[in-house]
Biopython code that builds the backbone (N, CA, C, O; Angstrom):
import numpy as np
from Bio.PDB.StructureBuilder import StructureBuilder

atoms = [
    (1, "MET", "N", (39.415, -16.890, 13.742)),
    (1, "MET", "CA", (38.479, -15.922, 14.094)),
    (1, "MET", "C", (38.736, -14.577, 13.319)),
    (1, "MET", "O", (37.781, -13.871, 12.995)),
    (2, "ARG", "N", (39.894, -14.267, 13.057)),
    (2, "ARG", "CA", (40.162, -12.922, 12.626)),
    (2, "ARG", "C", (39.565, -12.772, 11.159)),
    (2, "ARG", "O", (39.184, -11.663, 10.782)),
    (3, "MET", "N", (39.492, -13.752, 10.429)),
    (3, "MET", "CA", (38.708, -13.753, 9.050)),
    (3, "MET", "C", (37.305, -13.570, 9.189)),
    (3, "MET", "O", (36.677, -12.866, 8.399)),
    (4, "VAL", "N", (36.742, -14.197, 10.203)),
    (4, "VAL", "CA", (35.212, -14.014, 10.311)),
    (4, "VAL", "C", (35.002, -12.601, 10.720)),
    (4, "VAL", "O", (33.996, -12.035, 10.294)),
    (5, "SER", "N", (35.821, -11.966, 11.487)),
    (5, "SER", "CA", (35.740, -10.755, 11.970)),
    (5, "SER", "C", (35.765, -9.698, 10.608)),
    (5, "SER", "O", (35.039, -8.710, 10.500)),
    (6, "LYS", "N", (36.609, -10.075, 9.768)),
    (6, "LYS", "CA", (36.775, -9.273, 8.535)),
    (6, "LYS", "C", (35.466, -9.485, 7.669)),
    (6, "LYS", "O", (34.977, -8.573, 7.002)),
    (7, "ARG", "N", (34.986, -10.648, 7.727)),
    (7, "ARG", "CA", (33.765, -10.938, 6.993)),
    (7, "ARG", "C", (32.560, -10.270, 7.346)),
    (7, "ARG", "O", (31.710, -9.883, 6.544)),
    (8, "ILE", "N", (32.521, -10.138, 8.757)),
    (8, "ILE", "CA", (31.317, -9.415, 9.527)),
    (8, "ILE", "C", (31.450, -7.980, 9.136)),
    (8, "ILE", "O", (30.440, -7.375, 8.777)),
    (9, "LYS", "N", (32.563, -7.410, 9.173)),
    (9, "LYS", "CA", (32.775, -6.100, 8.645)),
    (9, "LYS", "C", (32.401, -5.830, 7.188)),
    (9, "LYS", "O", (31.790, -4.822, 6.831)),
    (10, "PHE", "N", (32.816, -6.815, 6.368)),
    (10, "PHE", "CA", (32.448, -6.695, 5.030)),
    (10, "PHE", "C", (30.953, -6.718, 4.738)),
    (10, "PHE", "O", (30.507, -6.036, 3.815)),
    (11, "ILE", "N", (30.170, -7.473, 5.488)),
    (11, "ILE", "CA", (28.672, -7.541, 5.336)),
    (11, "ILE", "C", (28.113, -6.206, 5.733)),
    (11, "ILE", "O", (27.274, -5.649, 5.025)),
    (12, "ARG", "N", (28.593, -5.643, 6.930)),
    (12, "ARG", "CA", (28.135, -4.326, 7.328)),
    (12, "ARG", "C", (28.466, -3.241, 6.361)),
    (12, "ARG", "O", (27.617, -2.396, 6.078)),
    (13, "GLN", "N", (29.642, -3.224, 5.850)),
    (13, "GLN", "CA", (29.865, -2.220, 4.686)),
    (13, "GLN", "C", (29.195, -2.487, 3.548)),
    (13, "GLN", "O", (28.715, -1.491, 3.007)),
    (14, "THR", "N", (29.004, -3.578, 2.988)),
    (14, "THR", "CA", (28.048, -3.907, 1.929)),
    (14, "THR", "C", (26.683, -3.491, 2.059)),
    (14, "THR", "O", (26.027, -3.151, 1.074)),
    (15, "ALA", "N", (26.196, -3.501, 3.285)),
    (15, "ALA", "CA", (24.837, -3.051, 3.579)),
    (15, "ALA", "C", (24.808, -1.685, 3.741)),
    (15, "ALA", "O", (23.740, -1.151, 4.039)),
    (16, "LYS", "N", (25.940, -0.947, 3.574)),
    (16, "LYS", "CA", (26.220, 0.416, 3.883)),
    (16, "LYS", "C", (25.373, 1.068, 5.163)),
    (16, "LYS", "O", (24.505, 1.941, 5.186)),
    (17, "MET", "N", (25.963, 0.317, 6.165)),
    (17, "MET", "CA", (25.444, 0.617, 7.581)),
    (17, "MET", "C", (26.654, 0.993, 8.393)),
    (17, "MET", "O", (27.775, 0.533, 8.179)),
    (18, "THR", "N", (26.346, 1.899, 9.383)),
    (18, "THR", "CA", (27.309, 2.209, 10.469)),
    (18, "THR", "C", (27.203, 1.009, 11.347)),
    (18, "THR", "O", (26.298, 0.184, 11.219)),
    (19, "GLN", "N", (28.136, 0.930, 12.231)),
    (19, "GLN", "CA", (28.239, 0.047, 13.299)),
    (19, "GLN", "C", (26.935, 0.070, 14.179)),
    (19, "GLN", "O", (26.349, -0.957, 14.519)),
    (20, "GLN", "N", (26.543, 1.329, 14.510)),
    (20, "GLN", "CA", (25.285, 1.451, 15.096)),
    (20, "GLN", "C", (24.035, 1.005, 14.534)),
    (20, "GLN", "O", (23.129, 0.463, 15.166)),
    (21, "GLU", "N", (24.049, 1.268, 13.311)),
    (21, "GLU", "CA", (22.746, 0.709, 12.558)),
    (21, "GLU", "C", (22.721, -0.627, 12.352)),
    (21, "GLU", "O", (21.634, -1.203, 12.381)),
    (22, "PHE", "N", (23.908, -1.340, 12.111)),
    (22, "PHE", "CA", (24.112, -2.672, 11.877)),
    (22, "PHE", "C", (23.571, -3.385, 13.239)),
    (22, "PHE", "O", (22.673, -4.226, 13.196)),
    (23, "GLY", "N", (24.156, -3.001, 14.371)),
    (23, "GLY", "CA", (23.995, -3.457, 15.670)),
    (23, "GLY", "C", (22.485, -3.371, 15.957)),
    (23, "GLY", "O", (21.905, -4.365, 16.395)),
    (24, "LYS", "N", (21.858, -2.278, 15.737)),
    (24, "LYS", "CA", (20.497, -2.165, 15.921)),
    (24, "LYS", "C", (19.602, -3.039, 15.226)),
    (24, "LYS", "O", (18.612, -3.508, 15.786)),
    (25, "ARG", "N", (19.921, -3.300, 13.946)),
    (25, "ARG", "CA", (19.285, -4.346, 13.120)),
    (25, "ARG", "C", (19.439, -5.739, 13.657)),
    (25, "ARG", "O", (18.574, -6.581, 13.420)),
    (26, "LEU", "N", (20.445, -6.001, 14.330)),
    (26, "LEU", "CA", (20.813, -7.350, 14.951)),
    (26, "LEU", "C", (20.476, -7.425, 16.501)),
    (26, "LEU", "O", (20.670, -8.479, 17.106)),
    (27, "GLY", "N", (19.999, -6.367, 17.103)),
    (27, "GLY", "CA", (19.642, -6.275, 18.353)),
    (27, "GLY", "C", (20.823, -6.303, 19.359)),
    (27, "GLY", "O", (20.705, -6.837, 20.462)),
    (28, "VAL", "N", (22.003, -5.686, 18.923)),
    (28, "VAL", "CA", (23.084, -5.534, 19.727)),
    (28, "VAL", "C", (23.608, -4.206, 19.816)),
    (28, "VAL", "O", (23.182, -3.348, 19.043)),
    (29, "SER", "N", (24.548, -3.916, 20.732)),
    (29, "SER", "CA", (25.065, -2.341, 20.697)),
    (29, "SER", "C", (26.208, -2.244, 19.563)),
    (29, "SER", "O", (26.723, -3.185, 18.958)),
    (30, "ARG", "N", (26.454, -0.967, 19.439)),
    (30, "ARG", "CA", (27.557, -0.698, 18.469)),
    (30, "ARG", "C", (28.923, -1.203, 19.058)),
    (30, "ARG", "O", (29.876, -1.440, 18.315)),
    (31, "ASP", "N", (28.979, -1.348, 20.323)),
    (31, "ASP", "CA", (30.277, -1.929, 21.032)),
    (31, "ASP", "C", (30.462, -3.366, 20.601)),
    (31, "ASP", "O", (31.538, -3.869, 20.279)),
    (32, "VAL", "N", (29.294, -3.961, 20.634)),
    (32, "VAL", "CA", (29.446, -5.390, 20.320)),
    (32, "VAL", "C", (29.920, -5.642, 18.859)),
    (32, "VAL", "O", (30.740, -6.525, 18.606)),
    (33, "ILE", "N", (29.361, -4.814, 17.876)),
    (33, "ILE", "CA", (29.807, -4.888, 16.618)),
    (33, "ILE", "C", (31.280, -4.598, 16.441)),
    (33, "ILE", "O", (32.025, -5.294, 15.752)),
    (34, "SER", "N", (31.618, -3.607, 17.060)),
    (34, "SER", "CA", (33.101, -3.164, 17.103)),
    (34, "SER", "C", (33.972, -4.266, 17.561)),
    (34, "SER", "O", (34.949, -4.631, 16.906)),
    (35, "ASN", "N", (33.612, -4.812, 18.718)),
    (35, "ASN", "CA", (34.418, -5.884, 19.281)),
    (35, "ASN", "C", (34.560, -7.176, 18.326)),
    (35, "ASN", "O", (35.552, -7.901, 18.265)),
    (36, "LEU", "N", (33.406, -7.308, 17.622)),
    (36, "LEU", "CA", (33.421, -8.625, 16.585)),
    (36, "LEU", "C", (34.131, -8.224, 15.524)),
    (36, "LEU", "O", (34.904, -9.037, 15.017)),
    (37, "GLU", "N", (34.016, -6.905, 14.980)),
    (37, "GLU", "CA", (34.884, -6.772, 13.692)),
    (37, "GLU", "C", (36.462, -6.572, 14.102)),
    (37, "GLU", "O", (37.316, -6.745, 13.232)),
    (38, "TYR", "N", (36.795, -6.248, 15.284)),
    (38, "TYR", "CA", (38.225, -6.161, 15.620)),
    (38, "TYR", "C", (38.763, -7.387, 16.237)),
    (38, "TYR", "O", (39.873, -7.437, 16.767)),
    (39, "GLY", "N", (37.861, -8.466, 16.143)),
    (39, "GLY", "CA", (38.416, -9.765, 16.580)),
    (39, "GLY", "C", (38.539, -9.902, 18.129)),
    (39, "GLY", "O", (39.190, -10.824, 18.621)),
    (40, "ARG", "N", (37.854, -8.898, 18.942)),
    (40, "ARG", "CA", (38.158, -8.993, 20.387)),
    (40, "ARG", "C", (37.416, -10.093, 21.016)),
    (40, "ARG", "O", (37.853, -10.706, 21.990)),
    (41, "VAL", "N", (36.191, -10.360, 20.403)),
    (41, "VAL", "CA", (35.377, -11.456, 20.782)),
    (41, "VAL", "C", (34.889, -12.311, 19.612)),
    (41, "VAL", "O", (34.840, -11.860, 18.467)),
    (42, "ALA", "N", (34.556, -13.468, 19.909)),
    (42, "ALA", "CA", (34.116, -14.459, 18.741)),
    (42, "ALA", "C", (32.505, -14.420, 18.773)),
    (42, "ALA", "O", (31.837, -14.463, 19.807)),
    (43, "PRO", "N", (32.012, -14.334, 17.500)),
    (43, "PRO", "CA", (30.474, -14.359, 17.379)),
    (43, "PRO", "C", (29.918, -15.658, 18.014)),
    (43, "PRO", "O", (30.528, -16.716, 17.863)),
    (44, "LYS", "N", (28.797, -15.591, 18.704)),
    (44, "LYS", "CA", (28.165, -16.706, 19.238)),
    (44, "LYS", "C", (27.284, -17.264, 18.150)),
    (44, "LYS", "O", (26.973, -16.551, 17.196)),
    (45, "GLU", "N", (26.842, -18.586, 18.260)),
    (45, "GLU", "CA", (25.986, -19.303, 17.278)),
    (45, "GLU", "C", (24.651, -18.390, 16.906)),
    (45, "GLU", "O", (24.262, -18.096, 15.776)),
    (46, "PRO", "N", (24.073, -18.033, 18.158)),
    (46, "PRO", "CA", (22.685, -17.240, 17.770)),
    (46, "PRO", "C", (22.887, -16.080, 17.056)),
    (46, "PRO", "O", (22.081, -15.766, 16.180)),
    (47, "PHE", "N", (23.987, -15.299, 17.338)),
    (47, "PHE", "CA", (24.291, -14.135, 16.459)),
    (47, "PHE", "C", (24.523, -14.466, 15.095)),
    (47, "PHE", "O", (23.987, -13.814, 14.199)),
    (48, "ILE", "N", (25.443, -15.636, 14.814)),
    (48, "ILE", "CA", (25.729, -15.951, 13.508)),
    (48, "ILE", "C", (24.394, -16.280, 12.649)),
    (48, "ILE", "O", (24.281, -15.871, 11.494)),
    (49, "GLU", "N", (23.491, -16.970, 13.228)),
    (49, "GLU", "CA", (22.242, -17.432, 12.700)),
    (49, "GLU", "C", (21.502, -16.216, 12.297)),
    (49, "GLU", "O", (21.031, -16.095, 11.166)),
    (50, "LEU", "N", (21.391, -15.236, 13.301)),
    (50, "LEU", "CA", (20.552, -14.090, 12.994)),
    (50, "LEU", "C", (21.156, -13.182, 11.946)),
    (50, "LEU", "O", (20.383, -12.622, 11.168)),
    (51, "LEU", "N", (22.487, -12.974, 11.844)),
    (51, "LEU", "CA", (23.160, -12.282, 10.999)),
    (51, "LEU", "C", (23.000, -12.941, 9.487)),
    (51, "LEU", "O", (22.767, -12.253, 8.494)),
    (52, "CYS", "N", (23.149, -14.278, 9.467)),
    (52, "CYS", "CA", (22.892, -14.891, 8.206)),
    (52, "CYS", "C", (21.479, -14.710, 7.732)),
    (52, "CYS", "O", (21.301, -14.460, 6.540)),
    (53, "SER", "N", (20.442, -14.813, 8.562)),
    (53, "SER", "CA", (19.135, -14.699, 8.278)),
    (53, "SER", "C", (18.723, -13.385, 7.759)),
    (53, "SER", "O", (18.137, -13.231, 6.687)),
    (54, "ILE", "N", (19.099, -12.335, 8.667)),
    (54, "ILE", "CA", (18.725, -11.004, 8.346)),
    (54, "ILE", "C", (19.352, -10.484, 7.016)),
    (54, "ILE", "O", (18.659, -9.893, 6.188)),
    (55, "PHE", "N", (20.696, -10.722, 6.831)),
    (55, "PHE", "CA", (21.369, -10.198, 5.719)),
    (55, "PHE", "C", (21.597, -11.256, 4.700)),
    (55, "PHE", "O", (22.520, -11.045, 3.913)),
    (56, "SER", "N", (20.896, -12.392, 4.572)),
    (56, "SER", "CA", (21.107, -13.351, 3.501)),
    (56, "SER", "C", (22.443, -13.659, 3.330)),
    (56, "SER", "O", (22.919, -13.474, 2.210)),
    (57, "VAL", "N", (23.162, -14.101, 4.235)),
    (57, "VAL", "CA", (24.593, -14.518, 4.210)),
    (57, "VAL", "C", (24.651, -15.943, 4.186)),
    (57, "VAL", "O", (23.924, -16.603, 4.928)),
    (58, "ASN", "N", (25.590, -16.559, 3.264)),
    (58, "ASN", "CA", (25.816, -17.996, 3.345)),
    (58, "ASN", "C", (26.720, -18.198, 4.503)),
    (58, "ASN", "O", (27.839, -17.691, 4.579)),
    (59, "LYS", "N", (26.099, -19.081, 5.539)),
    (59, "LYS", "CA", (26.802, -19.319, 6.802)),
    (59, "LYS", "C", (28.154, -20.027, 6.401)),
    (59, "LYS", "O", (29.154, -19.600, 6.978)),
    (60, "GLU", "N", (28.288, -20.841, 5.679)),
    (60, "GLU", "CA", (29.679, -21.463, 5.456)),
    (60, "GLU", "C", (30.684, -20.542, 4.972)),
    (60, "GLU", "O", (31.855, -20.626, 5.339)),
    (61, "TRP", "N", (30.249, -19.625, 4.122)),
    (61, "TRP", "CA", (31.231, -18.453, 3.672)),
    (61, "TRP", "C", (31.627, -17.531, 4.894)),
    (61, "TRP", "O", (32.781, -17.131, 5.042)),
    (62, "LEU", "N", (30.565, -17.210, 5.788)),
    (62, "LEU", "CA", (30.995, -16.436, 6.910)),
    (62, "LEU", "C", (31.882, -17.214, 7.864)),
    (62, "LEU", "O", (32.725, -16.554, 8.471)),
    (63, "LEU", "N", (31.823, -18.410, 8.066)),
    (63, "LEU", "CA", (32.689, -19.164, 9.002)),
    (63, "LEU", "C", (33.951, -19.607, 8.521)),
    (63, "LEU", "O", (34.962, -19.610, 9.223)),
    (64, "THR", "N", (33.905, -20.062, 7.078)),
    (64, "THR", "CA", (35.088, -20.517, 6.473)),
    (64, "THR", "C", (35.556, -19.709, 5.373)),
    (64, "THR", "O", (36.745, -19.875, 5.097)),
    (65, "GLY", "N", (34.938, -18.905, 4.701)),
    (65, "GLY", "CA", (35.396, -18.239, 3.592)),
    (65, "GLY", "C", (35.115, -19.038, 2.177)),
    (65, "GLY", "O", (35.437, -18.636, 1.059)),
    (66, "GLU", "N", (34.556, -20.052, 2.443)),
    (66, "GLU", "CA", (34.267, -21.031, 1.221)),
    (66, "GLU", "C", (32.904, -20.845, 0.646)),
    (66, "GLU", "O", (31.956, -20.839, 1.431)),
    (67, "GLY", "N", (32.712, -20.707, -0.507)),
    (67, "GLY", "CA", (31.515, -20.562, -1.165)),
    (67, "GLY", "C", (31.281, -19.078, -1.587)),
    (67, "GLY", "O", (32.225, -18.312, -1.775)),
    (68, "LYS", "N", (30.042, -18.731, -1.719)),
    (68, "LYS", "CA", (29.788, -17.344, -2.077)),
    (68, "LYS", "C", (29.277, -16.721, -0.916)),
    (68, "LYS", "O", (28.732, -17.431, -0.071)),
    (69, "PRO", "N", (29.388, -15.258, -0.713)),
    (69, "PRO", "CA", (28.905, -14.585, 0.496)),
    (69, "PRO", "C", (27.469, -14.484, 0.625)),
    (69, "PRO", "O", (26.949, -14.449, 1.740)),
    (70, "ALA", "N", (26.710, -14.429, -0.577)),
    (70, "ALA", "CA", (25.267, -14.280, -0.429)),
    (70, "ALA", "C", (24.577, -15.617, -0.473)),
    (70, "ALA", "O", (24.936, -16.516, -1.234)),
    (71, "ASP", "N", (23.626, -15.708, 0.325)),
    (71, "ASP", "CA", (22.699, -16.924, 0.313)),
    (71, "ASP", "C", (22.023, -17.007, -1.130)),
    (71, "ASP", "O", (21.778, -15.966, -1.741)),
    (72, "ALA", "N", (21.746, -18.171, -1.628)),
    (72, "ALA", "CA", (21.324, -18.261, -2.906)),
    (72, "ALA", "C", (19.773, -17.748, -2.977)),
    (72, "ALA", "O", (19.301, -17.559, -4.098)),
    (73, "ASN", "N", (19.055, -17.543, -1.956)),
    (73, "ASN", "CA", (17.786, -17.142, -1.822)),
    (73, "ASN", "C", (17.799, -15.571, -1.584)),
    (73, "ASN", "O", (16.776, -15.054, -1.136)),
    (74, "ILE", "N", (18.801, -14.871, -1.835)),
    (74, "ILE", "CA", (18.726, -13.546, -1.519)),
    (74, "ILE", "C", (17.634, -12.577, -2.158)),
    (74, "ILE", "O", (17.143, -11.616, -1.565)),
    (75, "GLU", "N", (17.328, -12.975, -3.462)),
    (75, "GLU", "CA", (16.251, -12.178, -4.038)),
    (75, "GLU", "C", (15.028, -12.480, -3.347)),
    (75, "GLU", "O", (14.231, -11.567, -3.128)),
    (76, "ALA", "N", (14.778, -13.697, -2.965)),
    (76, "ALA", "CA", (13.478, -13.937, -2.229)),
    (76, "ALA", "C", (13.422, -13.176, -1.082)),
    (76, "ALA", "O", (12.415, -12.521, -0.812)),
    (77, "ARG", "N", (14.498, -13.197, -0.308)),
    (77, "ARG", "CA", (14.633, -12.465, 0.882)),
    (77, "ARG", "C", (14.317, -11.000, 0.726)),
    (77, "ARG", "O", (13.666, -10.406, 1.585)),
    (78, "LYS", "N", (14.777, -10.404, -0.372)),
    (78, "LYS", "CA", (14.550, -8.957, -0.571)),
    (78, "LYS", "C", (13.047, -8.776, -0.651)),
    (78, "LYS", "O", (12.483, -7.891, -0.008)),
    (79, "ASN", "N", (12.375, -9.651, -1.475)),
    (79, "ASN", "CA", (10.929, -9.686, -1.673)),
    (79, "ASN", "C", (10.145, -9.648, -0.292)),
    (79, "ASN", "O", (9.264, -8.820, -0.061)),
    (80, "ILE", "N", (10.568, -10.657, 0.631)),
    (80, "ILE", "CA", (10.045, -10.869, 1.834)),
    (80, "ILE", "C", (10.275, -9.555, 2.621)),
    (80, "ILE", "O", (9.284, -9.035, 3.136)),
    (81, "ASP", "N", (11.466, -8.979, 2.762)),
    (81, "ASP", "CA", (11.617, -7.922, 3.604)),
    (81, "ASP", "C", (10.718, -6.666, 2.981)),
    (81, "ASP", "O", (10.155, -5.868, 3.731)),
    (82, "GLU", "N", (10.653, -6.589, 1.726)),
    (82, "GLU", "CA", (9.691, -5.543, 1.193)),
    (82, "GLU", "C", (8.390, -5.731, 1.601)),
    (82, "GLU", "O", (7.737, -4.825, 2.119)),
    (83, "ALA", "N", (7.917, -6.966, 1.384)),
    (83, "ALA", "CA", (6.462, -7.324, 1.814)),
    (83, "ALA", "C", (6.299, -7.023, 3.197)),
    (83, "ALA", "O", (5.303, -6.386, 3.542)),
    (84, "VAL", "N", (7.127, -7.387, 4.023)),
    (84, "VAL", "CA", (6.871, -7.065, 5.535)),
    (84, "VAL", "C", (6.928, -5.508, 5.737)),
    (84, "VAL", "O", (6.077, -4.959, 6.437)),
    (85, "SER", "N", (7.884, -4.829, 5.153)),
    (85, "SER", "CA", (7.757, -3.462, 5.375)),
    (85, "SER", "C", (6.531, -2.697, 4.886)),
    (85, "SER", "O", (6.049, -1.760, 5.523)),
    (86, "ILE", "N", (6.074, -3.121, 3.778)),
    (86, "ILE", "CA", (4.736, -2.621, 3.357)),
    (86, "ILE", "C", (3.611, -2.933, 4.244)),
    (86, "ILE", "O", (2.744, -2.118, 4.559)),
    (87, "LEU", "N", (3.669, -4.195, 4.645)),
    (87, "LEU", "CA", (2.526, -4.746, 5.557)),
    (87, "LEU", "C", (2.617, -4.025, 6.859)),
    (87, "LEU", "O", (1.565, -3.751, 7.437)),
    (88, "HIS", "N", (3.780, -3.682, 7.389)),
    (88, "HIS", "CA", (3.999, -2.976, 8.644)),
    (88, "HIS", "C", (3.378, -1.510, 8.502)),
    (88, "HIS", "O", (2.747, -1.011, 9.434)),
    (89, "SER", "N", (3.583, -0.857, 7.316)),
    (89, "SER", "CA", (2.997, 0.340, 7.062)),
    (89, "SER", "C", (1.397, 0.611, 7.035)),
    (89, "SER", "O", (0.885, 1.722, 7.169)),
    (90, "LEU", "N", (0.800, -0.434, 6.866)),
    (90, "LEU", "CA", (-0.734, -0.592, 6.560)),
    (90, "LEU", "C", (-1.409, -0.517, 7.848)),
    (90, "LEU", "O", (-0.865, -0.937, 8.870)),
    (91, "SER", "N", (-2.584, 0.006, 7.840)),
    (91, "SER", "CA", (-3.491, 0.065, 9.049)),
    (91, "SER", "C", (-3.736, -1.434, 9.539)),
    (91, "SER", "O", (-3.438, -2.374, 8.802)),
    (92, "PRO", "N", (-4.250, -1.617, 10.722)),
    (92, "PRO", "CA", (-4.471, -2.973, 11.235)),
    (92, "PRO", "C", (-5.509, -3.522, 10.329)),
    (92, "PRO", "O", (-5.387, -4.684, 9.943)),
    (93, "GLU", "N", (-6.554, -2.774, 9.938)),
    (93, "GLU", "CA", (-7.659, -3.434, 9.055)),
    (93, "GLU", "C", (-7.096, -3.934, 7.689)),
    (93, "GLU", "O", (-7.400, -5.014, 7.182)),
    (94, "LEU", "N", (-6.207, -2.985, 7.133)),
    (94, "LEU", "CA", (-5.626, -3.434, 5.843)),
    (94, "LEU", "C", (-4.519, -4.540, 5.863)),
    (94, "LEU", "O", (-4.205, -5.263, 4.917)),
    (95, "GLN", "N", (-4.011, -4.533, 7.067)),
    (95, "GLN", "CA", (-2.878, -5.751, 7.354)),
    (95, "GLN", "C", (-3.686, -7.102, 7.401)),
    (95, "GLN", "O", (-3.194, -8.143, 6.965)),
    (96, "ILE", "N", (-4.934, -7.043, 7.940)),
    (96, "ILE", "CA", (-5.658, -8.408, 7.963)),
    (96, "ILE", "C", (-6.150, -8.747, 6.571)),
    (96, "ILE", "O", (-6.178, -9.913, 6.179)),
    (97, "TYR", "N", (-6.527, -7.750, 5.845)),
    (97, "TYR", "CA", (-7.050, -7.882, 4.450)),
    (97, "TYR", "C", (-5.797, -8.508, 3.661)),
    (97, "TYR", "O", (-5.899, -9.549, 3.012)),
    (98, "ALA", "N", (-4.687, -7.826, 3.770)),
    (98, "ALA", "CA", (-3.458, -8.280, 3.000)),
    (98, "ALA", "C", (-3.122, -9.775, 3.261)),
    (98, "ALA", "O", (-2.929, -10.602, 2.369)),
    (99, "LEU", "N", (-3.076, -10.023, 4.628)),
    (99, "LEU", "CA", (-2.806, -11.472, 4.981)),
    (99, "LEU", "C", (-3.880, -12.459, 4.429)),
    (99, "LEU", "O", (-3.564, -13.597, 4.082)),
    (100, "GLU", "N", (-5.108, -12.009, 4.361)),
    (100, "GLU", "CA", (-6.025, -12.841, 3.677)),
    (100, "GLU", "C", (-5.784, -13.199, 2.322)),
    (100, "GLU", "O", (-5.953, -14.345, 1.906)),
    (101, "GLN", "N", (-5.350, -12.143, 1.546)),
    (101, "GLN", "CA", (-5.078, -12.260, 0.135)),
    (101, "GLN", "C", (-3.724, -13.129, 0.018)),
    (101, "GLN", "O", (-3.553, -13.894, -0.931)),
    (102, "ILE", "N", (-2.888, -12.982, 0.922)),
    (102, "ILE", "CA", (-1.615, -13.826, 0.808)),
    (102, "ILE", "C", (-1.948, -15.270, 1.061)),
    (102, "ILE", "O", (-1.421, -16.189, 0.434)),
    (103, "ARG", "N", (-2.867, -15.435, 2.032)),
    (103, "ARG", "CA", (-3.330, -16.926, 2.229)),
    (103, "ARG", "C", (-3.973, -17.457, 1.116)),
    (103, "ARG", "O", (-3.840, -18.651, 0.847)),
    (104, "GLY", "N", (-4.738, -16.621, 0.354)),
    (104, "GLY", "CA", (-5.428, -17.024, -0.856)),
    (104, "GLY", "C", (-4.555, -17.482, -2.007)),
    (104, "GLY", "O", (-4.836, -18.399, -2.778)),
    (105, "LEU", "N", (-3.385, -16.682, -2.035)),
    (105, "LEU", "CA", (-2.396, -16.977, -3.100)),
    (105, "LEU", "C", (-1.691, -18.313, -2.781)),
    (105, "LEU", "O", (-1.331, -19.081, -3.673)),
    (106, "LEU", "N", (-1.516, -18.546, -1.506)),
    (106, "LEU", "CA", (-0.957, -19.789, -1.120)),
    (106, "LEU", "C", (-1.772, -20.878, -1.395)),
    (106, "LEU", "O", (-1.197, -21.872, -1.839)),
    (107, "LYS", "N", (-2.994, -20.930, -1.235)),
    (107, "LYS", "CA", (-3.885, -21.942, -1.830)),
    (107, "LYS", "C", (-4.022, -22.109, -3.158)),
    (107, "LYS", "O", (-4.146, -23.231, -3.649)),
    (108, "VAL", "N", (-4.012, -20.944, -3.906)),
    (108, "VAL", "CA", (-3.900, -21.119, -5.397)),
    (108, "VAL", "C", (-2.606, -21.774, -5.767)),
    (108, "VAL", "O", (-2.597, -22.667, -6.614)),
    (109, "GLN", "N", (-1.474, -21.359, -5.152)),
    (109, "GLN", "CA", (-0.139, -22.081, -5.511)),
    (109, "GLN", "C", (-0.362, -23.656, -5.229)),
    (109, "GLN", "O", (0.096, -24.504, -5.993)),
    (110, "LYS", "N", (-1.010, -23.941, -4.215)),
    (110, "LYS", "CA", (-0.932, -25.454, -3.699)),
    (110, "LYS", "C", (-1.970, -26.127, -4.558)),
    (110, "LYS", "O", (-2.122, -27.347, -4.490)),
    (111, "GLY", "N", (-2.812, -25.246, -5.501)),
    (111, "GLY", "CA", (-3.665, -26.043, -6.254)),
    (111, "GLY", "C", (-5.143, -26.013, -5.665)),
    (111, "GLY", "O", (-6.054, -26.660, -6.182)),
    (112, "ILE", "N", (-5.301, -25.240, -4.582)),
    (112, "ILE", "CA", (-6.580, -25.276, -3.985)),
    (112, "ILE", "C", (-7.229, -24.135, -4.298)),
    (112, "ILE", "O", (-6.566, -23.110, -4.147)),
    (113, "LYS", "N", (-8.590, -23.989, -4.782)),
    (113, "LYS", "CA", (-9.140, -22.868, -5.158)),
    (113, "LYS", "C", (-9.345, -21.935, -3.961)),
    (113, "LYS", "O", (-9.589, -22.321, -2.818)),
    (114, "ALA", "N", (-9.218, -20.661, -4.355)),
    (114, "ALA", "CA", (-9.469, -19.654, -3.282)),
    (114, "ALA", "C", (-10.882, -19.677, -2.747)),
    (114, "ALA", "O", (-11.771, -20.127, -3.471)),
    (115, "PRO", "N", (-11.151, -19.242, -1.575)),
    (115, "PRO", "CA", (-12.438, -19.414, -0.943)),
    (115, "PRO", "C", (-13.607, -18.797, -1.842)),
    (115, "PRO", "O", (-14.701, -19.351, -1.949)),
    (116, "ASP", "N", (-13.291, -17.651, -2.451)),
    (116, "ASP", "CA", (-14.521, -16.941, -3.158)),
    (116, "ASP", "C", (-14.462, -17.388, -4.655)),
    (116, "ASP", "O", (-15.266, -16.898, -5.449)),
    (117, "GLU", "N", (-13.556, -18.281, -5.053)),
    (117, "GLU", "CA", (-13.502, -18.773, -6.474)),
    (117, "GLU", "C", (-14.774, -19.753, -6.691)),
    (117, "GLU", "O", (-15.085, -20.659, -5.918)),
    (118, "LYS", "N", (-15.390, -19.437, -7.775)),
    (118, "LYS", "CA", (-16.455, -20.247, -8.183)),
    (118, "LYS", "C", (-16.059, -21.442, -9.057)),
    (118, "LYS", "O", (-15.189, -21.315, -9.918)),
    (119, "THR", "N", (-16.638, -22.502, -8.860)),
    (119, "THR", "CA", (-16.385, -23.756, -9.702)),
    (119, "THR", "C", (-16.955, -23.604, -10.991)),
    (119, "THR", "O", (-18.165, -23.380, -11.013)),
    (120, "PRO", "N", (-16.277, -23.684, -12.200)),
    (120, "PRO", "CA", (-16.858, -23.548, -13.443)),
    (120, "PRO", "C", (-17.980, -24.605, -13.800)),
    (120, "PRO", "O", (-18.550, -24.555, -14.890)),
]
sb = StructureBuilder()
sb.init_structure("model")
sb.init_model(0)
sb.init_chain("A")
sb.init_seg("    ")
for serial, (resi, resn, name, xyz) in enumerate(atoms, 1):
    if name == "N":
        sb.init_residue(resn, " ", resi, " ")
    sb.init_atom(name, np.array(xyz, "f"), 0.0, 1.0, " ", f" {name:<3s}", serial, name[0])
structure = sb.get_structure()
């Protein structure tokens, strides 16, 4: 458990976050983060899943130290986080418009013509 604690602290420090900021992002208090980092408590499975998801961490590395710290999809995750942040900052009307555009892109990717695309 002690090594998991050190890896959690490593993730937080790599993200350049205080314990309070890190905890807020994960929905827990600064005290919880402190207890995890000092090995006073073991992280529960839902916390591990959330941590790995939010910070794009390789779960195997977190638990065992084997493999690489970063999930292979870290770049995709950064793009998704940026898109969500941008979407969140838009007015509700523009959010709907942006979602329609994203759905159109998905259809194009799947080989289906966008709704307003004319057949040649």
